[in-house]
C-alpha positions, 0 to 999 in steps of 0.5 A: 110550749113543751115538745117532747122528742120521740125516741130515735129507735121508734122513728123507722117503724113510725115512718113505715107505718105512717107511709103504709097508711098514707098519713104523715108521722105527725098525724099517726102519732097524734092519732095514737096519743089521742086514742091512748088519752081516750082509753085512759079517760074511760078507765078513769071514769070507770074507776070513779064510777066504781068508787061512787057505787061503793060509797055514795060519799065518794060521788063527786056530784055530792060536792 
């Protein structure tokens, strides 16, 4: 499994942030990534819904 490395410059900030919230750095970073993925999915869905409104042929439910 691929495990990307967090840039060293972020570690002190993430450590302090996680410590202030009483969670591990892993839990904090996982939460941040989860939130960003959910935000991106909402944006993609909104963009796809807008495409569907402009042209019914773009509606993936038609396929």
